[in-house]
C-alpha positions as CSV (number, residue, x, y, z in Angstrom):
1,X,30.5,162.4,38.3
2,X,30.0,163.1,34.4
3,X,32.4,165.7,34.3
4,X,34.7,163.4,35.6
5,X,34.1,160.4,33.3
6,X,34.6,162.7,30.6
7,X,37.8,164.3,31.8
8,X,38.9,160.5,32.2
9,X,37.7,160.1,28.9
10,X,40.4,163.0,27.6
11,X,43.2,161.5,29.0
12,X,42.9,158.3,27.6
13,X,42.4,159.6,24.1
14,X,45.2,161.8,24.2
15,X,47.0,159.0,25.5
16,X,46.6,156.6,23.1
17,X,46.7,159.2,20.9
18,X,50.3,160.3,21.6
19,X,50.6,155.8,21.2
20,X,49.8,156.1,18.2
21,X,52.2,158.7,17.5
22,X,55.2,157.7,18.8
23,X,54.4,153.6,17.3
24,X,54.3,156.0,13.8
25,X,57.2,157.8,14.3
26,X,59.3,154.7,14.7
27,X,57.5,152.3,11.8
28,X,58.6,154.6,9.6
29,X,62.3,154.7,10.9
30,X,62.3,151.2,11.0
31,X,60.8,151.3,7.1
32,X,63.1,153.2,5.6
33,X,66.0,153.3,7.5
34,X,68.1,155.2,4.8
35,X,66.6,158.2,5.3
36,X,67.0,157.8,9.3
37,X,70.7,157.8,8.4
38,X,71.1,160.1,6.0
39,X,69.0,162.8,8.6
40,X,71.0,161.9,11.2
41,X,74.3,162.5,9.6
42,X,73.1,165.9,8.8
43,X,72.7,166.7,12.4
44,X,75.9,168.1,14.2
45,X,76.4,165.1,16.3
46,X,80.1,163.1,15.9
47,X,79.7,160.3,14.1
48,X,80.1,157.2,16.0
49,X,77.3,159.2,18.2
50,X,75.1,159.4,15.4
51,X,75.8,155.7,14.4
52,X,74.7,154.7,18.4
53,X,71.5,156.9,17.9
54,X,70.3,155.4,14.3
55,X,69.8,152.3,16.4
56,X,68.5,153.6,19.8
57,X,65.7,156.5,18.9
58,X,63.8,153.6,17.1
59,X,64.4,151.7,20.5
60,X,63.6,154.5,22.9
61,X,60.7,155.0,21.2
62,X,59.1,151.6,21.1
63,X,59.8,151.7,24.6
64,X,58.0,154.7,25.4
65,X,55.0,153.7,23.9
66,X,54.9,150.4,25.9
67,X,55.0,152.4,28.7
């Protein structure tokens, strides 16, 4: 029983850290949109697709953190 509790605690801790990681990544993208735009324009995507991704990626990260 003690082993099961410890394993459950580890799983919950890792889950919480991943949620914090996604929220941190999203927050940095939302607080510095010019840097995100610059970085995304340096990727090998078509420009029209990059413009969509600039807004889509932070939204998806928020949804993943909530899920």
